C-alpha positions as a printed NumPy array, in Angstrom:
array([[-29.036,   0.946,  12.514],
       [-27.862,   0.512,  16.114],
       [-30.211,   3.166,  17.508],
       [-33.039,   1.95 ,  15.268],
       [-32.53 ,  -1.587,  16.583],
       [-32.746,  -0.451,  20.212],
       [-35.847,   1.674,  19.625],
       [-37.597,  -1.077,  17.662],
       [-36.714,  -3.748,  20.233],
       [-37.978,  -1.628,  23.142],
       [-41.223,  -0.882,  21.316],
       [-41.826,  -4.566,  20.541],
       [-41.104,  -5.608,  24.131],
       [-43.617,  -3.082,  25.494],
       [-46.32 ,  -3.981,  22.966],
       [-45.913,  -7.735,  23.452],
       [-45.841,  -7.383,  27.244],
       [-49.126,  -5.479,  27.132],
       [-50.613,  -7.942,  24.657],
       [-49.589, -10.82 ,  26.946],
       [-52.212,  -9.768,  29.455],
       [-54.906, -10.495,  26.861],
       [-53.562, -13.767,  25.457],
       [-50.768, -15.986,  26.74 ],
       [-49.501, -16.76 ,  23.212],
       [-47.934, -13.298,  23.104],
       [-45.568, -14.354,  25.899],
       [-43.89 , -16.77 ,  23.444],
       [-43.359, -13.948,  20.976],
       [-42.018, -11.772,  23.799],
       [-39.473, -14.481,  24.677],
       [-38.207, -14.542,  21.091],
       [-37.928, -10.745,  20.973],
       [-36.083, -10.677,  24.31 ],
       [-33.644, -13.319,  23.033],
       [-32.985, -11.37 ,  19.826],
       [-32.617,  -8.168,  21.828],
       [-30.027,  -9.813,  24.077],
       [-28.109, -11.091,  21.021],
       [-28.293,  -7.641,  19.47 ],
       [-27.001,  -5.88 ,  22.584],
       [-24.13 ,  -8.368,  22.826],
       [-23.191,  -7.698,  19.194],
       [-23.293,  -3.947,  19.759],
       [-20.793,  -4.344,  22.61 ],
       [-18.384,  -6.789,  20.944],
       [-15.509,  -5.32 ,  18.885],
       [-14.409,  -8.01 ,  16.403],
       [-17.219,  -8.03 ,  13.813],
       [-18.114,  -4.64 ,  12.33 ],
       [-21.145,  -5.885,  10.405],
       [-22.708,  -7.28 ,  13.59 ],
       [-21.91 ,  -4.096,  15.532],
       [-23.663,  -1.974,  12.925],
       [-26.449,  -4.457,  12.124],
       [-26.832,  -6.425,  15.383],
       [-29.312,  -9.079,  14.18 ],
       [-29.787,  -8.924,  10.407],
       [-26.001,  -8.925,  10.002],
       [-26.123, -12.696,  10.566],
       [-27.695, -13.146,   7.136],
       [-24.419, -12.081,   5.55 ],
       [-22.498, -14.764,   7.463],
       [-25.171, -17.35 ,   6.707],
       [-24.931, -16.941,   2.965],
       [-21.155, -16.591,   2.854],
       [-19.996, -19.128,   5.425],
       [-22.794, -21.484,   6.492],
       [-24.023, -22.12 ,   2.961],
       [-20.999, -22.005,   0.626],
       [-22.798, -24.41 ,  -1.712],
       [-25.39 , -21.726,  -2.46 ],
       [-22.593, -19.336,  -3.382],
       [-20.649, -21.947,  -5.322],
       [-23.44 , -23.448,  -7.396],
       [-26.053, -20.722,  -7.717],
       [-24.492, -17.301,  -7.145],
       [-20.719, -16.953,  -7.382],
       [-17.758, -19.283,  -7.745],
       [-14.666, -18.741,  -5.612],
       [-12.747, -17.409,  -8.612],
       [-15.567, -15.016,  -9.544],
       [-16.355, -11.618,  -8.11 ],
       [-15.102,  -8.223,  -9.162],
       [-13.081,  -6.182,  -8.632],
       [-11.678,  -8.865,  -6.274],
       [-12.618, -12.55 ,  -6.355],
       [-13.925, -14.464,  -3.353],
       [-10.614, -16.329,  -3.093],
       [ -8.643, -13.091,  -2.959],
       [-11.003, -11.553,  -0.427],
       [-10.739, -14.691,   1.7  ],
       [ -6.941, -14.714,   1.708],
       [ -6.889, -11.1  ,   2.933],
       [ -9.362, -11.832,   5.74 ],
       [ -7.441, -14.91 ,   6.867],
       [ -4.041, -13.206,   6.832],
       [ -5.47 , -10.167,   8.613],
       [ -6.895, -12.359,  11.359],
       [ -3.684, -14.418,  11.548],
       [ -5.601, -17.568,  10.573],
       [ -4.616, -20.308,   8.198],
       [ -4.461, -19.132,   4.595],
       [ -4.442, -22.54 ,   2.95 ],
       [ -6.742, -23.691,   0.161],
       [ -8.344, -27.153,  -0.018],
       [ -8.716, -29.643,  -2.86 ],
       [ -6.451, -28.009,  -5.439],
       [ -6.608, -25.091,  -7.826],
       [ -9.913, -23.797,  -9.187],
       [ -8.233, -22.078, -12.138],
       [ -8.169, -23.352, -15.714],
       [ -4.443, -24.02 , -16.067],
       [ -4.836, -24.572, -19.821],
       [ -6.396, -21.169, -20.389],
       [ -4.273, -18.826, -22.54 ],
       [ -4.355, -16.409, -19.599],
       [ -2.707, -18.789, -17.13 ],
       [  0.571, -17.643, -15.655],
       [  2.682, -19.49 , -13.102],
       [  6.041, -19.307, -11.355],
       [  9.031, -21.271, -12.579],
       [  9.967, -22.94 ,  -9.33 ],
       [ 13.404, -24.435,  -8.783],
       [ 14.405, -28.046,  -8.192],
       [ 16.758, -26.55 ,  -5.616],
       [ 14.723, -24.103,  -3.488],
       [ 16.603, -21.491,  -1.5  ],
       [ 16.781, -21.944,   2.254],
       [ 16.049, -18.278,   2.949],
       [ 15.703, -14.905,   1.257],
       [ 18.382, -12.518,   2.433],
       [ 17.684,  -8.928,   3.468],
       [ 14.692,  -7.269,   5.086],
       [ 12.787,  -6.684,   1.814],
       [ 13.06 ,  -2.913,   2.021],
       [ 14.086,  -0.405,  -0.647],
       [ 15.93 ,   2.913,  -0.238],
       [ 14.123,   5.824,  -1.915],
       [ 16.017,   9.037,  -2.651],
       [ 18.163,  10.266,  -5.53 ],
       [ 21.193,  12.512,  -5.69 ],
       [ 19.243,  15.654,  -4.738],
       [ 17.488,  14.023,  -1.789],
       [ 18.804,  14.902,   1.686],
       [ 16.511,  12.603,   3.67 ],
       [ 16.252,   9.226,   1.882],
       [ 13.65 ,   6.787,   3.16 ],
       [ 13.822,   3.012,   3.571],
       [ 10.431,   1.68 ,   2.416],
       [  8.839,  -1.744,   2.703],
       [  8.1  ,  -3.531,  -0.558],
       [  4.361,  -3.461,   0.318],
       [  2.517,  -0.369,   1.558],
       [ -0.905,   1.277,   1.852],
       [ -1.872,   3.168,  -1.286],
       [ -3.565,   6.57 ,  -1.472],
       [ -6.93 ,   6.829,   0.328],
       [ -8.102,  10.222,   1.536],
       [ -9.787,  11.044,   4.811],
       [-13.208,  11.732,   3.379],
       [-13.154,   8.829,   0.982],
       [-12.621,   6.603,   4.03 ],
       [-13.618,   7.211,   7.636],
       [-11.556,   8.561,  10.507],
       [-11.538,   5.112,  12.159],
       [-10.332,   3.478,   8.95 ],
       [ -7.543,   6.07 ,   8.634],
       [ -6.546,   5.553,  12.265],
       [ -6.54 ,   1.766,  11.932],
       [ -4.383,   1.899,   8.803],
       [ -1.94 ,   4.435,  10.207],
       [ -1.554,   2.514,  13.47 ],
       [ -1.179,  -0.722,  11.512],
       [  1.542,   0.871,   9.396],
       [  3.336,   1.975,  12.564],
       [  3.037,  -1.519,  14.025],
       [  4.267,  -3.229,  10.855],
       [  6.938,  -0.768,   9.711],
       [  5.517,   0.322,   6.356],
       [  4.059,   3.547,   4.994],
       [  0.54 ,   4.884,   4.539],
       [ -0.232,   7.224,   1.63 ],
       [ -2.598,  10.009,   2.725],
       [ -4.395,  10.386,  -0.594],
       [ -5.051,  13.839,  -2.048],
       [ -7.5  ,  14.794,   0.729],
       [ -4.802,  16.314,   2.909],
       [ -2.784,  15.503,   5.998],
       [ -5.468,  14.869,   8.627],
       [ -5.233,  14.63 ,  12.41 ],
       [ -6.005,  10.912,  12.155],
       [ -3.088,  10.22 ,   9.824],
       [ -0.81 ,  11.829,  12.385],
       [ -2.438,  10.284,  15.475],
       [ -1.864,   6.797,  14.106],
       [  1.895,   7.259,  14.268],
       [  2.756,   5.474,  11.02 ],
       [  5.146,   6.662,   8.33 ],
       [  3.284,   8.838,   5.812],
       [  3.568,   9.665,   2.146],
       [  1.767,  12.994,   1.772],
       [  0.005,  13.14 ,  -1.57 ],
       [ -0.582,  16.524,  -3.186],
       [ -3.375,  16.485,  -5.765],
       [ -4.703,  19.052,  -8.205],
       [ -6.804,  20.669,  -5.466],
       [ -3.728,  21.211,  -3.223],
       [ -5.847,  20.23 ,  -0.206],
       [ -4.113,  21.12 ,   3.036],
       [ -1.678,  23.481,   1.307],
       [ -3.884,  25.77 ,  -0.75 ],
       [ -4.755,  29.434,  -0.878],
       [ -8.35 ,  30.671,  -0.78 ],
       [ -8.208,  30.833,  -4.599],
       [ -7.175,  27.18 ,  -4.854],
       [ -3.52 ,  27.764,  -5.725],
       [ -0.526,  26.116,  -4.067],
       [  0.502,  27.676,  -0.717],
       [  4.244,  27.276,  -0.136],
       [  4.265,  28.216,   3.527],
       [  1.415,  25.902,   4.468],
       [  3.149,  23.081,   2.598],
       [  6.497,  23.769,   4.271],
       [  4.987,  23.625,   7.77 ],
       [  3.271,  20.286,   7.227],
       [  6.053,  18.665,   5.19 ],
       [  8.441,  19.329,   8.089],
       [  6.591,  16.839,  10.321],
       [  8.691,  13.82 ,  11.261],
       [  6.019,  11.319,  10.165],
       [  5.968,  12.698,   6.608],
       [  8.645,  10.615,   4.927],
       [  7.929,  11.313,   1.237],
       [  5.866,  13.67 ,  -0.938],
       [  3.845,  12.36 ,  -3.897],
       [  2.483,  14.725,  -6.543],
       [ -0.634,  13.194,  -8.075],
       [ -0.911,  13.79 , -11.818],
       [ -3.588,  11.198, -12.515],
       [ -5.311,   8.218, -10.9  ],
       [ -5.712,   4.846, -12.59 ],
       [ -9.447,   4.566, -11.928],
       [-10.211,   7.999, -13.419],
       [ -7.218,   9.481, -15.282],
       [ -7.855,  12.963, -16.611],
       [-10.672,  13.436, -14.098],
       [-10.286,  15.168, -10.752],
       [-10.945,  13.455,  -7.442],
       [-14.59 ,  13.293,  -6.345],
       [-15.924,  13.753,  -2.803],
       [-19.755,  13.585,  -2.648],
       [-21.457,  16.339,  -0.636],
       [-22.728,  13.811,   1.917],
       [-19.156,  12.924,   2.849],
       [-17.881,  16.505,   3.063],
       [-18.368,  17.   ,   6.797],
       [-17.167,  20.156,   8.624],
       [-14.143,  18.228,   9.889],
       [-13.149,  17.073,   6.4  ],
       [-13.74 ,  20.554,   5.01 ],
       [-11.383,  21.94 ,   7.674],
       [ -8.625,  19.498,   6.659],
       [ -9.118,  20.31 ,   2.976],
       [ -9.616,  24.042,   3.542],
       [-13.029,  24.017,   1.854],
       [-16.681,  24.737,   2.587],
       [-18.552,  21.771,   4.12 ],
       [-21.588,  19.92 ,   2.733],
       [-20.715,  20.646,  -0.899],
       [-19.565,  18.154,  -3.527],
       [-15.835,  18.497,  -4.17 ],
       [-14.504,  17.781,  -7.649],
       [-10.811,  18.471,  -8.008],
       [ -9.534,  20.08 , -11.223],
       [ -8.427,  17.525, -13.84 ],
       [ -4.955,  19.093, -14.02 ],
       [ -2.527,  21.199, -12.002],
       [ -2.617,  24.993, -12.119],
       [  1.053,  25.388, -11.122],
       [  2.453,  23.926, -14.355],
       [  1.324,  22.849, -17.824],
       [  4.336,  21.156, -19.406],
       [  7.15 ,  18.709, -18.614],
       [  9.685,  21.332, -17.536],
       [  7.125,  23.062, -15.323],
       [  6.298,  19.729, -13.664],
       [  9.949,  18.978, -12.908],
       [ 10.632,  22.456, -11.567],
       [  7.599,  22.131,  -9.289],
       [  8.986,  18.813,  -8.012],
       [ 12.308,  20.535,  -7.3  ],
       [ 10.385,  23.259,  -5.451],
       [  8.58 ,  20.691,  -3.292],
       [ 11.871,  18.966,  -2.511],
       [ 13.393,  22.254,  -1.415],
       [ 10.383,  23.249,   0.703],
       [ 10.421,  19.833,   2.428],
       [ 14.132,  20.147,   3.241],
       [ 15.206,  17.426,   0.845],
       [ 12.649,  14.682,   1.481],
       [ 12.013,  12.258,  -1.405],
       [  9.533,  13.73 ,  -3.902],
       [  7.927,  11.885,  -6.8  ],
       [  4.791,  11.816,  -8.877],
       [  1.952,   9.398,  -9.548],
       [  0.376,   8.858, -12.94 ],
       [ -1.6  ,   6.483, -15.098],
       [ -0.001,   6.051, -18.499],
       [ -1.999,   7.363, -21.457],
       [ -0.032,   8.927, -24.309],
       [  3.353,   7.233, -24.292],
       [  5.122,  10.059, -26.108],
       [  4.306,  12.443, -23.242],
       [  6.142,  10.237, -20.769],
       [  9.078,   9.802, -23.171],
       [  9.25 ,  13.586, -23.537],
       [  9.165,  13.951, -19.74 ],
       [ 12.157,  11.628, -19.412],
       [ 14.034,  13.593, -22.059],
       [ 13.395,  16.824, -20.149],
       [ 14.712,  15.133, -16.998],
       [ 17.956,  14.617, -18.862],
       [ 18.139,  18.125, -20.282],
       [ 17.297,  19.942, -17.029],
       [ 19.016,  17.522, -14.655],
       [ 15.889,  17.569, -12.436],
       [ 14.706,  14.08 , -11.543],
       [ 11.987,  12.793,  -9.226],
       [ 13.038,  10.404,  -6.497],
       [ 10.26 ,   7.98 ,  -7.429],
       [  7.459,   7.454,  -9.93 ],
       [  4.234,   5.706,  -8.908],
       [  2.62 ,   3.894, -11.83 ],
       [ -1.123,   3.498, -11.255],
       [ -2.885,   0.934, -13.435],
       [ -6.293,   1.492, -15.013],
       [ -7.587,  -1.372, -12.845],
       [ -6.947,   0.715,  -9.721],
       [ -9.783,   1.397,  -7.307],
       [-11.69 ,   4.537,  -6.402],
       [-14.467,   5.645,  -4.098],
       [-16.292,   7.548,  -6.844],
       [-15.752,   7.89 , -10.587],
       [-17.82 ,   8.034, -13.785],
       [-18.129,   4.505, -15.201],
       [-16.715,   5.565, -18.579],
       [-13.465,   6.598, -16.897],
       [-13.136,   3.429, -14.818],
       [-13.868,   1.176, -17.803],
       [-12.373,   3.013, -20.76 ],
       [ -9.49 ,   5.35 , -19.872],
       [ -5.87 ,   4.537, -19.064],
       [ -3.354,   1.719, -19.508],
       [ -3.468,  -1.385, -17.264],
       [ -0.666,  -1.774, -14.749],
       [  1.39 ,  -4.558, -16.32 ],
       [  2.066,  -2.987, -19.739],
       [  2.378,   0.453, -18.119],
       [  4.974,  -0.819, -15.662],
       [  7.034,  -2.472, -18.397],
       [  6.867,   0.688, -20.5  ],
       [  7.951,   3.   , -17.667],
       [ 10.8  ,   0.717, -16.605],
       [ 12.094,   0.283, -20.167],
       [ 11.806,   4.002, -20.988],
       [ 13.724,   5.004, -17.855],
       [ 16.455,   2.498, -18.748],
       [ 16.674,   3.733, -22.324],
       [ 17.093,   7.3  , -21.047],
       [ 19.722,   6.284, -18.464],
       [ 17.489,   7.313, -15.531],
       [ 16.532,   4.021, -13.93 ],
       [ 19.32 ,   3.832, -11.344],
       [ 18.301,   7.105,  -9.686],
       [ 14.512,   6.742,  -9.783],
       [ 12.505,   4.187,  -7.837],
       [  9.348,   2.81 ,  -9.475],
       [  6.271,   2.046,  -7.357],
       [  3.457,  -0.136,  -8.729],
       [ -0.128,   0.527,  -7.678],
       [ -3.296,  -1.233,  -8.795],
       [ -5.098,  -4.372,  -7.581],
       [ -2.115,  -5.975,  -5.831],
       [ -3.589,  -8.308,  -3.207],
       [ -1.508, -11.489,  -3.023],
       [  2.196, -12.236,  -2.681],
       [  2.152, -13.714,  -6.187],
       [  0.807, -10.473,  -7.645],
       [  3.372,  -8.479,  -5.68 ],
       [  6.269, -10.579,  -6.962],
       [  4.952, -10.228, -10.492],
       [  5.026,  -6.424, -10.278],
       [  8.545,  -6.519,  -8.84 ],
       [  9.563,  -8.79 , -11.727],
       [  8.069,  -6.429, -14.318],
       [ 10.086,  -3.456, -13.121],
       [  8.7  ,  -2.148,  -9.822],
       [ 10.916,  -1.575,  -6.798],
       [  7.986,  -1.681,  -4.37 ],
       [  4.187,  -1.834,  -4.41 ],
       [  1.155,  -0.04 ,  -2.998],
       [ -2.339,  -1.434,  -2.405],
       [ -5.563,   0.218,  -1.256],
       [ -8.441,  -2.249,  -1.541],
       [ -6.449,  -5.055,   0.073],
       [ -5.934,  -2.954,   3.204],
       [ -9.575,  -1.864,   3.105],
       [-10.504,  -5.544,   3.297],
       [ -8.058,  -5.96 ,   6.18 ],
       [ -9.986,  -3.376,   8.231],
       [-13.337,  -4.991,   7.44 ],
       [-14.497,  -3.973,   3.941],
       [-16.778,  -6.621,   2.381],
       [-16.762,  -5.182,  -1.176],
       [-20.345,  -3.927,  -0.808],
       [-19.47 ,  -1.263,  -3.449],
       [-21.391,   1.504,  -1.702],
       [-18.35 ,   3.748,  -1.247],
       [-19.976,   6.707,  -3.026],
       [-23.275,   6.553,  -1.099],
       [-21.992,   7.276,   2.43 ],
       [-23.725,   4.053,   3.509],
       [-20.773,   1.653,   3.686],
       [-22.064,  -1.059,   6.075],
       [-18.647,  -1.733,   7.62 ],
       [-17.785,   1.874,   8.512],
       [-14.768,   1.933,   6.179],
       [-15.914,   4.232,   3.362],
       [-18.496,   6.419,   5.101],
       [-18.706,   9.489,   7.309],
       [-21.955,   8.377,   8.994],
       [-21.051,   8.471,  12.728],
       [-23.269,   5.491,  13.561],
       [-21.631,   3.299,  10.925],
       [-18.107,   4.55 ,  11.622],
       [-18.559,   3.641,  15.3  ],
       [-18.814,  -0.017,  14.301],
       [-15.186,  -0.079,  13.113],
       [-13.107,  -0.605,  16.261],
       [ -9.592,   0.744,  15.739],
       [ -8.036,  -1.321,  18.563],
       [ -9.017,  -4.531,  16.779],
       [ -8.568,  -3.501,  13.159],
       [ -5.086,  -1.951,  13.319],
       [ -3.705,  -5.328,  14.411],
       [ -5.332,  -6.886,  11.349],
       [ -3.632,  -4.343,   9.082],
       [ -0.241,  -5.219,  10.55 ],
       [ -1.009,  -8.964,  10.392],
       [ -2.007,  -8.803,   6.735],
       [  1.157,  -6.95 ,   5.787],
       [  3.426,  -9.284,   7.762],
       [  1.844, -12.484,   6.444],
       [  1.862, -11.243,   2.846],
       [  5.542, -10.275,   2.982],
       [  6.358, -13.634,   4.579],
       [  4.524, -15.325,   1.714],
       [  6.679, -13.324,  -0.697],
       [  9.752, -14.784,   1.022],
       [  8.345, -18.287,   0.678],
       [  7.533, -17.949,  -3.016],
       [ 10.927, -16.428,  -3.804],
       [ 12.656, -19.273,  -1.989],
       [ 10.593, -21.841,  -3.92 ],
       [ 11.879, -20.259,  -7.125],
       [ 15.467, -20.314,  -5.924],
       [ 15.62 , -16.51 ,  -5.759],
       [ 17.411, -15.004,  -2.752],
       [ 17.513, -11.299,  -3.671],
       [ 14.924,  -8.872,  -5.04 ],
       [ 17.519,  -7.665,  -7.54 ],
       [ 17.435, -11.085,  -9.232],
       [ 13.751, -10.862, -10.181],
       [ 13.023, -10.711, -13.917],
       [  9.977, -11.413, -16.118],
       [ 11.6  , -14.755, -17.008],
       [ 10.479, -16.019, -13.597],
       [  7.016, -16.712, -15.05 ],
       [  5.733, -19.37 , -17.39 ],
       [  2.643, -18.942, -19.544],
       [  0.204, -21.298, -21.193],
       [  1.727, -20.441, -24.572],
       [  5.031, -21.872, -23.272],
       [  3.663, -25.409, -22.92 ],
       [  5.386, -27.902, -25.23 ],
       [  3.381, -29.212, -28.164],
       [  1.514, -32.446, -27.409],
       [  2.372, -33.932, -30.791],
       [ -1.124, -35.199, -31.551],
       [ -0.369, -35.578, -35.245],
       [  3.061, -37.1  , -34.67 ],
       [  3.55 , -40.848, -34.905],
       [  4.38 , -42.14 , -31.41 ],
       [  7.768, -43.696, -30.834],
       [  8.976, -46.252, -28.322],
       [  6.805, -48.948, -26.788],
       [  3.461, -49.578, -28.465],
       [  0.932, -49.21 , -25.625],
       [ -2.097, -49.999, -27.802],
       [ -1.703, -53.755, -27.361]])
């Protein structure tokens, strides 16, 4: 769009200048075109607004409808609590925290507090003055030689390929700035993950990208070399993804550039669909022995697995095999069915997998019943945007949380939902060089760090309001629900003073 704008503007200027010699009215049109051209060139040079860098003039229409005319949105298009997967209010709070602006809300709640779905915190009459500790969690069991201290809020799995090199760089640099980790996604350990300098969780998917043989099997030596890097703090084996459990990852052919193919050890310009399951194991014992193998090859770094819960008995059996073999993962990432994805069949996104809240409760309770919970950390992943949502997951059994779409918004995503077309207008989920150029890493990595810092600070504030000073004290009892309201007693004869007189 940038090159098209320049070519179109130059053509119009020449045509109108020539036409001006025949009629002076064309000089007025030329003045307008010159003004728009100047505005466009300024927007192409500025670094703060990706939409205006990529769409130098027409990008203003987006800001007009969203900011200048909120009444149009509110009354005719979309309320602040509407919008999926993330509402306008949730998108706004990410943008404001990322830009270090106010994140207050005027005029009171827009939620129906009498809806059966309402859920609120039980605040304390005696709020705590401060929340002790640095809100970090140690990950690493008895067999781990290199435990890792993780923030309670981190960047979830997003592969280079699903998102652009500039988005990866901005997130990795933001993670380094803010002291939290960045999950690589199953697309492999790219140069941009490493250049950013942030702590990394290297995810190994069913395609074994970055550590695979030419036949698509796991390559131990390739894995060992990359896992030895200082930035790689943990290894995550992906069993399934919440947005498409039982379906392999999808990279459209248009996104599979030569550079991405090199990282993944594939042929470029071909659609990549990962196998639905792993070829290195096919049962619970095989899975655990593969985890032990990865831990040994990585010289004792924390190793865990990620899954979306489907058949409960399979997870119960897995826990029983942990007990019988003595092999335990250092962490388990529970991905909810509401989790995001760049590309998936609609039937999988809408109809397969258990949502995060019941899945998290089930995993936590099962691990406790099997006597495994003390050694295994639980990570929650799936549509966690606000501090309130984060605290809720911690209360339901998570030790820490991951988020993907929230950090995409922090680097400029506007929820255009064009991730699978290679035409993401903000340069986040595309490999189009012209669109990627609009995302300026120097500006956006600061926003990633700001969003993380402000969200964690909000967690501290909410915990203090509830009188909670330690993460260990969080329980599901912290929340009240609409079904907890006392009966109004409509059919009960009133007592006390008669106010009808």
